[in-house]
KOLVEXKE-89347 format. One line per 3 residues: number of its first residue (from 1); for each residue x, y, z of N, C-alpha, C, CB. Coordinates in nm, 4 decimals, decimal comma. Atoms other than C-alpha are relative to their C-alpha. Glycine has a CB too. Layout:
# KOLVEXKE-89347
NUM	X:Y:Z:X:Y:Z:X:Y:Z:X:Y:Z ~ ... $
//
This chain:
# KOLVEXKE-89347
1	0,0192:-0,0444:-0,1381:-0,0672:0,8194:11,7900:-0,0406:0,1469:0,0035:0,1282:-0,0221:0,0826 ~ 0,0444:-0,1375:-0,0150:-0,2252:1,1411:11,9120:0,0966:0,0757:0,0910:-0,1437:0,0052:0,0564 ~ -0,0911:-0,0806:-0,0799:-0,0235:1,4275:12,0589:-0,0547:0,0257:0,1398:0,0277:0,1317:-0,0695 $
4	0,0593:-0,0107:-0,1334:-0,2679:1,4433:12,3521:-0,1279:-0,0820:0,0007:-0,0283:0,1497:0,0392 ~ 0,1194:0,0826:-0,0133:-0,5214:1,1830:12,4571:-0,0211:-0,0329:0,1469:0,0119:-0,1298:-0,0846 ~ 0,0337:0,0378:-0,1368:-0,6967:1,0696:12,7732:0,0020:-0,1518:0,0111:-0,1386:0,0568:0,0415 $
7	-0,0037:0,1427:-0,0304:-0,6091:0,7251:12,9061:-0,0691:-0,0240:0,1333:0,1460:-0,0530:0,0033 ~ 0,0649:0,0317:-0,1271:-0,8059:0,5524:13,1799:-0,0010:-0,1512:0,0199:-0,1447:0,0570:0,0045 ~ 0,0084:0,1415:-0,0288:-0,8337:0,2181:13,3532:-0,0740:-0,0263:0,1291:0,1374:-0,0601:0,0064 $
10	0,0675:0,0424:-0,1229:-1,0292:0,0300:13,6179:0,1066:-0,0493:0,0973:-0,1073:-0,1120:-0,0285 ~ -0,1035:0,0330:-0,0977:-0,8152:0,0083:13,9312:-0,0489:-0,1025:0,1008:0,0463:0,1252:0,0721 ~ 0,0490:0,0895:-0,1049:-1,0268:-0,1556:14,2011:-0,1478:0,0242:0,0246:0,0796:0,0194:0,1302 $
13	0,1386:-0,0085:-0,0461:-1,3807:-0,2282:14,3135:-0,0062:-0,0697:0,1348:-0,1007:-0,0647:-0,1033 ~ 0,0081:0,0580:-0,1340:-1,4294:-0,2805:14,6861:-0,1433:0,0040:0,0491:0,0926:0,0744:0,0981 ~ 0,1358:0,0114:-0,0521:-1,7470:-0,3885:14,8632:0,0085:-0,0266:0,1497:-0,0799:-0,1130:-0,0729 $
16	-0,0072:0,0112:-0,1454:-1,7565:-0,3231:15,2383:-0,1405:0,0135:0,0574:0,0953:0,1077:0,0602 ~ 0,1362:-0,0005:-0,0554:-2,0947:-0,4213:15,3871:-0,0967:0,0703:-0,0959:-0,0022:0,0697:0,1388 ~ 0,0908:-0,0503:0,1050:-2,2740:-0,3386:15,0598:0,0309:0,1433:-0,0412:-0,1440:-0,0080:0,0474 $
19	-0,0395:-0,1338:0,0428:-2,0946:-0,0020:15,0254:0,1071:-0,0145:-0,1069:0,0516:0,0859:0,1204 ~ -0,0899:0,0241:0,1115:-1,9368:-0,0246:14,6833:0,0806:0,1266:-0,0310:-0,0791:-0,0461:-0,1243 ~ -0,0910:-0,1090:0,0339:-1,6342:0,1935:14,6091:0,0782:-0,0421:-0,1243:0,0968:0,0343:0,1199 $
22	-0,0656:0,0310:0,1266:-1,5033:0,1959:14,2523:0,1096:0,1028:-0,0260:-0,1026:-0,0023:-0,1170 ~ -0,1127:-0,0898:0,0233:-1,1597:0,3412:14,1786:0,0509:-0,0146:-0,1427:0,1130:-0,0280:0,1002 ~ -0,0484:-0,0046:0,1364:-1,0370:0,4446:13,8357:0,1237:0,0894:-0,0065:-0,1103:0,0508:-0,0958 $
25	-0,1151:-0,0861:0,0271:-0,7139:0,5946:13,7045:-0,0249:0,0740:-0,1306:0,1326:-0,0827:-0,0068 ~ 0,0153:-0,0809:0,1207:-0,7129:0,8756:13,4502:0,1250:0,0852:-0,0157:-0,1289:0,0893:0,0064 ~ -0,1201:-0,0790:0,0220:-0,4115:1,0440:13,2916:0,0117:0,0381:-0,1471:0,1248:-0,0773:0,0456 $
28	-0,0228:-0,0394:0,1388:-0,3083:1,2313:12,9774:0,1217:-0,0712:-0,0567:0,0176:0,1517:-0,0108 ~ -0,1119:0,0651:0,0687:-0,0803:1,0630:12,7247:0,0283:0,0757:-0,1297:-0,0313:-0,1512:-0,0290 ~ -0,1112:0,0786:-0,0539:0,1835:1,0517:12,5999:0,0561:0,0622:0,1272:0,1105:-0,0134:-0,1042 $
31	-0,0651:-0,0502:-0,1203:0,3703:1,0817:12,9297:0,1496:0,0148:-0,0269:-0,0257:-0,0946:0,1212 ~ -0,1445:-0,0094:0,0149:0,7335:1,1792:12,9779:0,0625:-0,1367:0,0264:0,0588:0,1069:0,0958 ~ -0,0657:0,1306:-0,0138:0,9883:0,8976:12,9857:0,0142:-0,0345:0,1475:0,1391:-0,0002:-0,0696 $
34	0,0142:0,0193:-0,1439:0,8846:0,7861:13,3322:0,0196:-0,1473:0,0359:-0,1381:0,0493:0,0480 ~ -0,0304:0,1373:-0,0388:1,0248:0,4755:13,4991:-0,1192:-0,0699:0,0628:0,1161:-0,0022:0,0959 ~ 0,1158:0,0605:-0,0673:0,7139:0,4183:13,7105:-0,1029:-0,0484:-0,1026:-0,0653:0,1013:0,0973 $
37	0,0956:0,0400:0,1031:0,4855:0,4145:13,4061:0,0538:-0,1175:-0,0812:-0,0315:0,1184:-0,0926 ~ -0,0591:0,1103:0,0762:0,7271:0,1893:13,2181:-0,0106:-0,1308:0,0769:0,1467:0,0298:-0,0329 ~ 0,0080:0,1212:-0,0810:0,7386:-0,0597:13,5060:-0,1433:-0,0480:0,0160:0,0615:0,0240:0,1363 $
40	0,1412:0,0364:-0,0102:0,3591:-0,0519:13,5214:-0,0529:-0,0623:-0,1281:-0,0825:0,1214:0,0350 ~ 0,0418:0,0603:0,1262:0,3441:-0,1671:13,1596:-0,0449:0,0988:-0,1054:-0,1091:-0,0950:0,0252 ~ 0,0419:-0,1021:0,0960:0,2770:0,1635:12,9827:0,1084:0,0197:-0,1043:-0,0312:0,1334:0,0711 $
43	-0,0985:-0,0092:0,1076:0,4444:0,2294:12,6489:-0,0150:0,1230:-0,0892:-0,0083:-0,1218:-0,0844 ~ 0,0212:-0,1189:0,0846:0,3113:0,5577:12,5029:0,0718:0,1188:0,0633:-0,1532:0,0309:-0,0179 ~ -0,0816:-0,1055:-0,0585:0,5905:0,8028:12,5842:0,0240:0,1126:-0,1007:0,1337:-0,0570:0,0488 $
46	-0,0153:-0,1191:0,0832:0,6585:1,1518:12,4559:0,1152:-0,0147:-0,0988:0,0220:0,1227:0,0874 ~ -0,1164:0,0139:0,0878:0,9973:1,0551:12,3093:-0,0312:-0,0865:-0,1222:0,1174:-0,0598:0,0773 ~ 0,0375:0,0878:0,1112:0,8202:0,8031:12,0822:-0,1098:0,0590:-0,0881:-0,0451:-0,1336:0,0535 $
49	0,1139:-0,0590:0,0696:0,5510:1,0425:11,9591:0,0480:0,1185:-0,0835:-0,1101:0,0443:0,1007 ~ -0,0497:-0,1051:0,0884:0,6502:1,2494:11,6564:-0,0872:0,1256:0,0029:0,0091:-0,0523:-0,1415 ~ 0,0891:-0,1154:-0,0029:0,3475:1,4743:11,6985:-0,0006:0,0748:0,1315:-0,1375:-0,0432:-0,0310 $
52	0,0030:-0,0601:-0,1327:0,4286:1,5656:12,0573:0,0648:0,1374:0,0008:0,0693:-0,0902:0,1000 ~ -0,0515:-0,1352:-0,0196:0,4804:1,9328:12,1457:-0,0133:0,0329:0,1476:-0,0762:0,1049:-0,0890 ~ 0,0038:-0,0258:-0,1444:0,5721:2,0302:12,5028:-0,0972:0,1109:0,0349:0,1385:0,0357:0,0509 $
55	0,0874:-0,1128:-0,0318:0,3909:2,3647:12,4942:-0,1468:-0,0377:-0,0185:0,0349:0,1209:-0,0877 ~ 0,1389:0,0433:0,0230:0,0753:2,2088:12,3459:-0,0437:-0,0969:0,1094:-0,0146:-0,0666:-0,1396 ~ 0,0353:0,0996:-0,1018:0,0828:1,9160:12,5906:-0,0234:0,0665:0,1348:0,1104:-0,1064:0,0122 $
58	0,0145:-0,0680:-0,1291:0,1331:2,1419:12,8935:-0,1296:0,0785:0,0068:0,1182:0,0930:0,0251 ~ 0,1235:-0,0790:0,0027:-0,1543:2,3664:12,7878:-0,1222:-0,0907:0,0125:-0,0083:0,0830:-0,1297 ~ 0,1125:0,0927:-0,0075:-0,3873:2,0693:12,7386:-0,0086:-0,0643:0,1382:0,0126:-0,1080:-0,1080 $
61	-0,0010:0,0603:-0,1334:-0,2795:1,9126:13,0692:-0,0562:0,0955:0,1038:0,1417:-0,0416:0,0389 ~ 0,0546:-0,0993:-0,0933:-0,3630:2,2351:13,2510:-0,1512:0,0086:-0,0140:0,0635:0,1384:-0,0242 ~ 0,1452:-0,0003:0,0223:-0,7074:2,2375:13,0913:-0,0632:-0,1213:0,0672:-0,0326:0,0008:-0,1517 $
64	0,0524:0,1215:-0,0624:-0,7593:1,8777:13,2046:-0,0045:0,0142:0,1519:0,0854:-0,1214:-0,0392 ~ -0,0052:-0,0148:-0,1451:-0,6521:1,9587:13,5606:-0,1119:0,0905:0,0500:0,1357:0,0555:0,0431 ~ 0,1095:-0,0900:-0,0369:-0,8967:2,2497:13,5784:-0,1352:-0,0668:-0,0186:0,0062:0,1281:-0,0826 $
67	0,1263:0,0676:0,0292:-1,1685:2,0364:13,4237:-0,0315:-0,1062:0,1046:0,0046:-0,0633:-0,1388 ~ 0,0206:0,1002:-0,1045:-1,1180:1,7603:13,6813:-0,0656:0,0640:0,1219:0,1338:-0,0662:0,0395 ~ 0,0564:-0,0674:-0,1178:-1,1873:2,0048:13,9643:-0,1403:0,0524:-0,0278:0,0906:0,1154:0,0440 $
70	0,1305:-0,0583:0,0333:-1,4791:2,1717:13,7858:-0,1085:-0,1067:-0,0089:0,0083:0,0764:-0,1322 ~ 0,0987:0,1070:0,0187:-1,6567:1,8488:13,6886:-0,0330:-0,0672:0,1333:0,0521:-0,1047:-0,1007 ~ 0,0250:0,0680:-0,1269:-1,6120:1,6828:14,0282:-0,0676:0,0922:0,1007:0,1303:-0,0533:0,0579 $
73	0,0626:-0,0954:-0,0920:-1,7153:2,0004:14,2133:-0,1509:0,0083:-0,0219:0,0626:0,1385:-0,0167 ~ 0,1442:0,0018:0,0244:-2,0572:1,9658:14,0500:-0,0693:-0,1071:0,0835:-0,0283:-0,0232:-0,1483 ~ 0,0564:0,1085:-0,0808:-2,1044:1,6567:14,2685:0,0020:0,0306:0,1492:0,0755:-0,1282:-0,0261 $
76	-0,0043:-0,0344:-0,1419:-2,0304:1,8299:14,5987:0,1158:0,0923:0,0317:0,0098:-0,1252:0,0844 ~ -0,1030:-0,0936:-0,0442:-1,8188:2,0777:14,7906:0,1325:-0,0724:0,0195:-0,0424:0,0700:0,1302 ~ -0,1323:0,0609:-0,0101:-1,4447:2,0039:14,7730:0,0598:0,0222:0,1386:0,0934:0,0568:-0,1076 $
79	-0,0659:-0,0046:-0,1304:-1,2759:1,9207:15,1058:0,1308:-0,0777:-0,0096:-0,0920:-0,0584:0,1125 ~ -0,1302:0,0666:0,0030:-0,9038:1,8417:15,1291:0,0137:-0,0854:0,1262:0,1169:0,1043:-0,0105 ~ -0,0101:0,0919:-0,1123:-0,8661:1,5326:15,3506:0,1445:-0,0270:0,0404:-0,0683:-0,1297:-0,0338 $
82	-0,1408:0,0289:-0,0259:-0,4887:1,4965:15,3262:0,0682:0,1171:0,0698:0,0726:-0,0329:-0,1305 ~ -0,0792:-0,1058:-0,0613:-0,2148:1,7004:15,4896:-0,0008:0,1229:-0,0902:0,1450:-0,0476:0,0264 ~ 0,0121:-0,1165:0,0886:-0,2735:2,0544:15,3593:0,1347:0,0670:-0,0258:-0,0967:0,1013:0,0599 $
85	-0,1119:-0,0871:0,0311:-0,0119:2,2593:15,1822:-0,0370:0,1405:0,0423:0,0367:-0,0057:-0,1511 ~ 0,0294:-0,1342:-0,0502:0,0156:2,6047:15,3365:0,0948:0,1008:-0,0619:0,0100:0,0047:0,1534 ~ -0,0815:-0,1091:0,0505:0,1455:2,9384:15,2189:0,1153:0,0267:0,0957:-0,0848:0,1270:-0,0197 $
88	-0,1176:-0,0274:-0,0826:0,4975:3,0101:15,3441:0,0106:0,1506:0,0241:0,1295:-0,0546:-0,0677 ~ -0,0060:-0,1422:-0,0345:0,4808:3,3465:15,5232:0,1141:0,0309:0,0955:-0,1312:0,0445:0,0614 ~ -0,1024:-0,0134:-0,1030:0,7898:3,2987:15,7355:0,0879:0,1228:-0,0186:0,0859:-0,1227:0,0022 $
91	-0,0897:-0,1126:0,0242:0,9798:3,5838:15,5701:-0,0621:0,1345:0,0329:0,0441:-0,0004:-0,1426 ~ 0,0599:-0,1308:-0,0225:0,7246:3,8555:15,6310:-0,1166:-0,0009:0,0979:-0,0459:0,0557:-0,1293 ~ 0,1066:0,0050:-0,1007:0,4559:3,7321:15,8715:0,0286:-0,1134:0,0962:-0,1398:-0,0180:-0,0661 $
94	-0,0428:0,1115:-0,0828:0,6430:3,5168:16,1160:-0,0892:-0,0222:0,1212:0,1405:0,0219:0,0451 ~ 0,0864:0,0160:-0,1164:0,3851:3,5757:16,3875:-0,1347:-0,0631:-0,0347:-0,0222:0,1338:0,0658 ~ 0,1301:0,0537:0,0410:0,0953:3,4353:16,1833:0,0222:-0,1232:-0,0872:-0,0836:0,1075:-0,0765 $
97	-0,0203:0,1214:0,0802:0,0751:3,0786:16,0490:-0,0524:0,0167:-0,1415:-0,0680:-0,1193:0,0660 ~ 0,0451:-0,0054:0,1378:0,0381:3,0286:15,6772:-0,1392:-0,0579:-0,0155:0,0966:-0,0733:-0,0894 ~ 0,1344:0,0486:0,0291:-0,3077:2,9725:15,5354:0,0072:-0,1138:-0,1015:-0,0897:0,1146:-0,0529 $
100	0,0025:0,1069:0,1014:-0,3917:2,6545:15,3414:-0,0185:0,0580:-0,1399:-0,1129:-0,1009:0,0303 ~ 0,0139:-0,0440:0,1380:-0,3551:2,7011:14,9680:-0,1373:-0,0383:-0,0547:0,1111:-0,0603:-0,0872 ~ 0,1274:0,0367:0,0639:-0,6662:2,6962:14,7449:0,0026:-0,1447:-0,0499:-0,0306:0,0956:-0,1172 $
103	0,0106:0,1401:0,0414:-0,7912:2,3553:14,6364:0,0759:-0,0261:-0,1299:-0,1468:-0,0390:-0,0171 ~ -0,0693:0,0196:0,1269:-0,6538:2,4021:14,2851:0,1502:-0,0128:0,0200:-0,0301:0,1150:-0,0948 ~ -0,1431:0,0078:-0,0274:-0,3056:2,4580:14,4266:0,0341:-0,1263:0,0793:0,0464:0,1246:0,0765 $
106	-0,0213:0,1253:-0,0735:-0,3409:2,1644:14,6660:0,0146:-0,1169:-0,0980:-0,1174:-0,0263:0,0986 ~ -0,0084:0,1045:0,1014:-0,3888:1,9494:14,3548:0,1229:0,0185:-0,0885:-0,1265:-0,0011:-0,0856 ~ -0,1053:-0,0287:0,0982:-0,1313:2,1188:14,1333:0,1401:-0,0368:0,0484:-0,0028:0,1460:-0,0360 $
109	-0,1387:0,0155:-0,0433:0,1836:2,1060:14,3479:0,0434:-0,1455:0,0196:0,0204:0,0747:0,1276 ~ -0,0441:0,1406:-0,0103:0,1912:1,7328:14,4368:0,0160:-0,0683:-0,1362:-0,0993:-0,0788:0,0839 ~ -0,0169:0,0531:0,1344:0,1531:1,6594:14,0653:0,1334:0,0445:-0,0587:-0,1154:0,0445:-0,0903 $
112	-0,1256:-0,0528:0,0526:0,4545:1,8783:13,9886:0,1218:-0,0523:0,0730:-0,0009:0,1491:0,0064 ~ -0,1169:0,0354:-0,0798:0,6771:1,7518:14,2671:-0,0245:-0,1227:0,0854:0,0402:0,1158:0,0877 ~ 0,0216:0,1256:-0,0703:0,7170:1,4028:14,4086:0,0479:0,0013:0,1446:0,0682:-0,1099:-0,0732 $
115	-0,0414:-0,0068:-0,1400:0,8626:1,5231:14,7393:-0,1147:0,0415:0,0920:0,1158:0,0972:0,0153 ~ 0,1170:-0,0399:-0,0777:0,5209:1,6471:14,8496:-0,0932:-0,1198:0,0185:-0,0746:0,1170:-0,0692 ~ 0,0941:0,1110:-0,0209:0,2574:1,4151:14,9986:-0,1130:0,0040:-0,1018:-0,0576:0,0043:0,1421 $
118	0,1152:0,0051:0,0891:-0,0276:1,2959:14,7791:-0,1149:0,0807:0,0594:-0,0434:-0,1461:-0,0251 ~ 0,1170:-0,0747:-0,0434:-0,3397:1,5068:14,7937:-0,1231:-0,0891:-0,0135:-0,0165:0,1309:-0,0822 ~ 0,1273:0,0723:0,0037:-0,6806:1,3548:14,8734:-0,1105:0,1030:0,0191:-0,0069:-0,1133:0,1105 $
121	0,1087:-0,0983:-0,0030:-0,9899:1,5643:14,7993:-0,1323:-0,0739:-0,0139:0,0164:0,1070:-0,1133 ~ 0,1333:0,0598:0,0091:-1,3472:1,4583:14,8669:-0,0994:0,1049:-0,0480:-0,0444:-0,0586:0,1370 ~ 0,1031:-0,0889:0,0549:-1,6356:1,6107:14,6728:-0,1357:-0,0480:0,0509:0,0038:0,0026:-0,1577 $
124	0,1244:0,0424:-0,0624:-1,9458:1,5888:14,8881:0,0132:-0,1415:0,0516:-0,1166:0,0103:-0,0982 ~ -0,0051:0,1420:-0,0366:-2,0289:1,2248:14,9521:0,0037:-0,0874:-0,1249:-0,1211:-0,0380:0,0879 ~ 0,0092:0,0686:0,1291:-1,9902:1,1297:14,5852:0,1319:-0,0565:-0,0501:-0,0540:0,0935:-0,1020 $
127	-0,1251:0,0360:0,0657:-1,6253:1,1151:14,4818:0,1186:0,0399:0,0862:0,0098:0,0661:-0,1379 ~ -0,1294:-0,0392:-0,0551:-1,2711:1,1123:14,6189:0,1020:0,0020:-0,1121:0,0446:-0,0962:0,1136 ~ -0,1046:-0,0173:0,0996:-0,9799:1,2343:14,4095:0,1354:-0,0047:0,0694:-0,0181:0,1332:-0,0777 $
130	-0,1364:0,0066:-0,0523:-0,6169:1,1415:14,4805:0,0967:0,0288:-0,1145:0,0296:-0,1399:0,0651 ~ -0,1014:-0,0288:0,1012:-0,3094:1,2683:14,2969:0,1312:0,0327:0,0697:-0,0443:0,1172:-0,0925 ~ -0,1303:-0,0350:-0,0557:0,0618:1,3268:14,3469:0,1102:-0,0880:-0,0531:-0,0034:-0,0087:0,1497 $
133	-0,1178:0,0804:0,0358:0,3972:1,1476:14,3351:0,0690:0,0498:-0,1260:-0,0399:-0,1447:-0,0187 ~ -0,0628:-0,0552:0,1186:0,5067:1,3812:14,0561:-0,0578:-0,0501:-0,1299:0,1432:-0,0291:0,0025 ~ 0,0641:0,0550:0,1202:0,2645:1,2171:13,8099:-0,1260:0,0779:-0,0344:-0,0339:-0,1487:0,0198 $
136	0,1251:-0,0596:0,0488:-0,0062:1,3757:13,5993:-0,1022:-0,1127:-0,0099:0,0196:0,0729:-0,1401 ~ 0,0839:0,1192:-0,0086:-0,2325:1,0927:13,7139:-0,1048:0,0221:0,1087:0,0855:-0,1275:0,0298 ~ 0,1102:-0,0240:-0,0927:-0,5728:1,1144:13,8811:-0,0656:-0,1328:0,0371:-0,1040:0,0971:-0,0618 $
139	0,0729:0,1167:-0,0511:-0,7145:0,8367:14,1001:-0,1383:0,0497:0,0418:0,0765:-0,0698:0,1217 ~ 0,1367:-0,0463:-0,0249:-1,0930:0,8858:14,1008:-0,0816:-0,1155:0,0564:-0,0655:0,0557:-0,1304 ~ 0,0802:0,1040:-0,0661:-1,3054:0,6839:14,3442:-0,1446:0,0448:0,0107:0,0564:-0,0325:0,1402 $
142	0,1441:-0,0233:-0,0143:-1,6813:0,6727:14,3105:-0,0447:-0,0597:0,1328:-0,0808:-0,0625:-0,1199 ~ 0,0508:0,0458:-0,1288:-1,8378:0,6495:14,6560:-0,1442:-0,0482:-0,0163:0,0085:0,1131:0,1062 ~ 0,1350:0,0560:0,0137:-2,1711:0,4772:14,7266:-0,1081:0,1005:-0,0381:-0,0387:-0,0647:0,1271 $
145	0,1037:-0,0997:0,0276:-2,3663:0,8035:14,7010:0,0197:0,0732:-0,1317:-0,0049:0,0996:0,1113 ~ -0,0247:-0,0702:0,1266:-2,2258:0,9058:14,3636:-0,1178:-0,0194:-0,0950:0,1308:-0,0503:-0,0659 ~ 0,1215:0,0125:0,0816:-2,5250:0,9826:14,1381:0,0251:-0,0279:-0,1476:-0,0801:0,1244:0,0118 $
148	-0,0294:0,0198:0,1419:-2,3443:0,9375:13,8056:0,1050:-0,1100:-0,0164:0,0490:0,1321:-0,0650 ~ -0,0963:0,1053:0,0298:-2,1402:0,6621:13,6437:0,1361:0,0617:-0,0323:-0,0493:-0,0876:-0,1175 ~ -0,1306:-0,0502:0,0403:-1,7685:0,6917:13,5791:0,0012:0,0327:-0,1485:0,1093:-0,1020:0,0329 $
151	0,0054:-0,0271:0,1433:-1,8458:0,6752:13,2071:-0,0545:0,1399:-0,0278:-0,0861:-0,1049:-0,0705 ~ 0,0545:-0,1354:0,0154:-2,0507:0,9934:13,2463:0,1054:0,1045:0,0356:-0,1253:0,0186:0,0882 ~ -0,1074:-0,0918:-0,0392:-1,7658:1,1653:13,4308:0,1081:0,0049:-0,1079:0,0615:-0,0429:0,1354 $
154	-0,1044:0,0082:0,1019:-1,5176:1,0459:13,1694:-0,0387:0,0797:-0,1244:0,0270:-0,1463:-0,0372 ~ 0,0460:-0,0733:0,1178:-1,7273:1,1878:12,8873:0,0137:0,1505:0,0198:-0,1452:-0,0356:-0,0313 ~ -0,0133:-0,1426:-0,0299:-1,7264:1,5285:13,0593:0,1463:0,0421:0,0077:-0,0708:0,0333:0,1311 $
157	-0,1407:-0,0338:-0,0185:-1,3573:1,5199:13,1438:0,0778:-0,0005:-0,1318:0,0638:-0,0968:0,0974 ~ -0,0795:0,0220:0,1209:-1,2391:1,4112:12,7986:-0,0557:0,0688:-0,1234:0,0111:-0,1462:-0,0267 ~ 0,0585:-0,0680:0,1154:-1,4446:1,6418:12,5761:0,1102:0,0586:-0,0886:-0,0971:0,1114:0,0460 $
160	-0,0953:-0,0563:0,0946:-1,2416:1,7209:12,2643:0,1279:-0,0792:-0,0170:0,0341:0,1359:0,0413 ~ -0,1220:0,0804:0,0086:-0,9730:1,4541:12,3177:-0,0335:-0,1467:-0,0276:0,0819:0,0123:0,1302 ~ 0,0181:0,1447:0,0162:-0,9365:1,0920:12,2065:0,0093:-0,0690:0,1367:0,1064:-0,0585:-0,0981 $
163	0,0022:0,0734:-0,1268:-0,9994:0,8382:12,4844:0,0417:-0,1445:-0,0255:-0,1416:0,0058:0,0662 ~ -0,0467:0,1371:0,0145:-0,8281:0,5032:12,5337:0,0032:-0,0677:0,1360:0,1391:-0,0039:-0,0659 ~ -0,0055:0,0766:-0,1244:-0,8766:0,2393:12,8043:0,1277:-0,0831:0,0026:-0,1251:-0,0910:0,0149 $
166	-0,1269:0,0709:-0,0170:-0,5514:0,0923:12,9369:0,0024:-0,0628:0,1387:0,1219:0,0960:-0,0199 ~ -0,0172:0,0648:-0,1298:-0,4882:-0,1580:13,2158:0,1485:-0,0133:0,0307:-0,0689:-0,1388:0,0025 ~ -0,1395:0,0024:-0,0409:-0,1591:-0,1264:13,4055:0,0142:-0,0698:0,1347:0,0569:0,1426:0,0070 $
169	-0,0267:0,0519:-0,1333:0,0047:-0,2686:13,7161:0,0009:0,1199:0,0948:0,1365:-0,0803:0,0055 ~ 0,0222:-0,1266:-0,0707:-0,1321:0,0051:13,9394:0,0909:0,0189:0,1207:-0,1430:0,0088:0,0443 ~ -0,0868:-0,0138:-0,1172:0,0880:-0,0691:14,2401:0,1331:0,0659:-0,0370:0,0253:-0,1373:0,0640 $
172	-0,1242:-0,0626:0,0450:0,3888:0,0447:14,0343:-0,0132:0,1517:-0,0082:0,0409:-0,0558:-0,1357 ~ 0,0268:-0,1440:0,0063:0,2254:0,3860:14,0155:-0,0440:0,0563:0,1347:-0,1065:0,0288:-0,1046 ~ 0,0228:-0,0504:-0,1352:0,1698:0,4112:14,3912:-0,1400:-0,0140:0,0533:0,0362:0,1394:0,0051 $
175	0,1389:0,0077:-0,0474:-0,1945:0,3127:14,4251:-0,0098:-0,0527:0,1423:-0,0817:-0,0884:-0,0922 ~ 0,0094:0,0598:-0,1334:-0,1321:0,1038:14,7382:0,0394:0,0969:0,1093:0,0869:-0,1229:0,0081 ~ -0,0428:-0,0966:-0,1009:0,0247:0,4032:14,9146:-0,1058:0,1045:0,0288:0,1269:0,0678:-0,0439 $
178	0,0920:-0,1121:-0,0134:-0,2651:0,6414:14,8657:-0,0904:-0,0113:0,1208:-0,0832:0,0121:-0,1228 ~ 0,0895:0,0161:-0,1135:-0,4806:0,4932:15,1383:0,0583:0,0526:0,1285:-0,0355:-0,1433:0,0169 ~ -0,0625:-0,0457:-0,1223:-0,2263:0,5925:15,4024:0,0313:0,1475:0,0015:0,1233:-0,0755:0,0234 $
181	-0,0422:-0,1389:0,0066:-0,1712:0,9456:15,2827:-0,0956:0,0945:0,0700:0,0154:0,0414:-0,1421 ~ 0,0990:-0,0890:-0,0580:-0,4894:1,0849:15,4390:0,0387:0,0442:0,1408:-0,1352:-0,0677:0,0023 ~ -0,0256:-0,0274:-0,1409:-0,3564:1,0713:15,7922:0,1375:0,0592:0,0285:-0,0158:-0,1251:0,0778 $
184	-0,1354:-0,0497:-0,0204:-0,0137:1,2298:15,7406:-0,0022:0,1410:0,0588:0,0778:-0,0014:-0,1320 ~ -0,0222:-0,1304:-0,0619:0,0243:1,5128:15,9905:-0,1222:0,0883:0,0067:0,1055:0,0712:-0,0728 ~ 0,1096:-0,0946:-0,0142:-0,1965:1,8012:16,0920:0,0415:0,1437:-0,0308:-0,0558:-0,0076:0,1395 $
187	-0,0446:-0,1377:0,0055:0,0170:2,1097:16,0528:0,0273:0,0498:-0,1400:0,1215:0,0158:0,0816 ~ -0,0178:-0,0428:0,1377:0,0659:2,1125:15,6775:0,1456:0,0131:-0,0387:-0,0695:0,1300:-0,0222 ~ -0,1342:-0,0135:0,0535:0,3691:2,1447:15,4554:0,0102:0,1325:-0,0726:0,0352:-0,1176:-0,0939 $
190	-0,0160:-0,1310:0,0610:0,5015:2,4843:15,3518:0,0400:-0,0128:-0,1456:0,1032:0,0818:0,0758 ~ -0,0288:-0,0007:0,1421:0,5240:2,5674:14,9842:0,0911:0,1178:-0,0313:-0,1303:0,0069:-0,0832 ~ -0,0896:-0,1048:0,0477:0,8170:2,7636:14,8429:0,0317:-0,0277:-0,1446:0,1299:0,0077:0,0850 $
193	-0,0355:0,0167:0,1403:0,9621:2,8072:14,4963:0,0768:-0,1274:-0,0271:0,0802:0,1166:-0,0461 ~ -0,0857:0,1153:0,0214:1,1885:2,5079:14,5485:-0,0763:-0,1260:-0,0362:0,0813:-0,0249:0,1215 ~ 0,0719:0,1236:0,0263:0,9092:2,2533:14,5041:-0,0133:-0,0286:-0,1487:-0,1362:0,0055:0,0630 $
196	0,0048:0,0240:0,1433:0,9302:2,2945:14,1279:0,1182:-0,0823:-0,0491:-0,0050:0,1309:-0,0738 ~ -0,1253:0,0578:0,0444:1,2679:2,1246:14,1212:-0,0103:-0,1485:-0,0373:0,1026:0,0176:0,1067 ~ -0,0007:0,1441:0,0248:1,1583:1,7582:14,1053:-0,1301:-0,0538:-0,0550:0,0323:-0,0718:0,1251 $
199	0,1143:0,0791:0,0447:0,9254:1,5306:13,9141:0,0474:-0,1417:-0,0130:-0,0596:0,0527:-0,1345 ~ -0,0426:0,1381:0,0201:0,9297:1,1541:13,9065:-0,0783:-0,0974:0,0835:0,1452:-0,0143:0,0307 ~ 0,0691:0,1065:-0,0697:0,8384:0,8314:14,0762:-0,0002:0,0254:0,1487:0,0634:-0,1341:-0,0305 $
//
């Protein structure tokens, strides 16, 4: 087993009046001993990998997260469709509402903490990216206007890492919930230091 590899799988293909939407899952492995992944049928966990190093894995995962945004941004301007996370200014600027966090932070915090809503980001008219639930897992949907194949995106995202295709029971990882997350609220959720406290299903 490799200490860091890219796993991916085909999640769904929908066809609504000839508008084809293809959704894929992409995540780094091994993952921590996560109940959701285990129930989904995944078996490559960090506790079973003798070559695993937390510092190395975290550094590689951060590179992947940055690469996801960079590669997808080449297809169009990033727009956050879900409830935005906002800067908490209540302690020193109580008269002015917090500003939405940068796109990179909108993606980062829901991955770190499962108490935050999933983030949904659209890149032009080509791709939608969903993530959250405390999982280092990216749901990537190719929209009808996407000019490149998922295989092309995967090749760019996984440069330098081994790649493995895996099929799981995606509903165990929250795929069915993501469609409803776009419409959650308008005012945003404040971000403080406390959101680092939880990860999980």
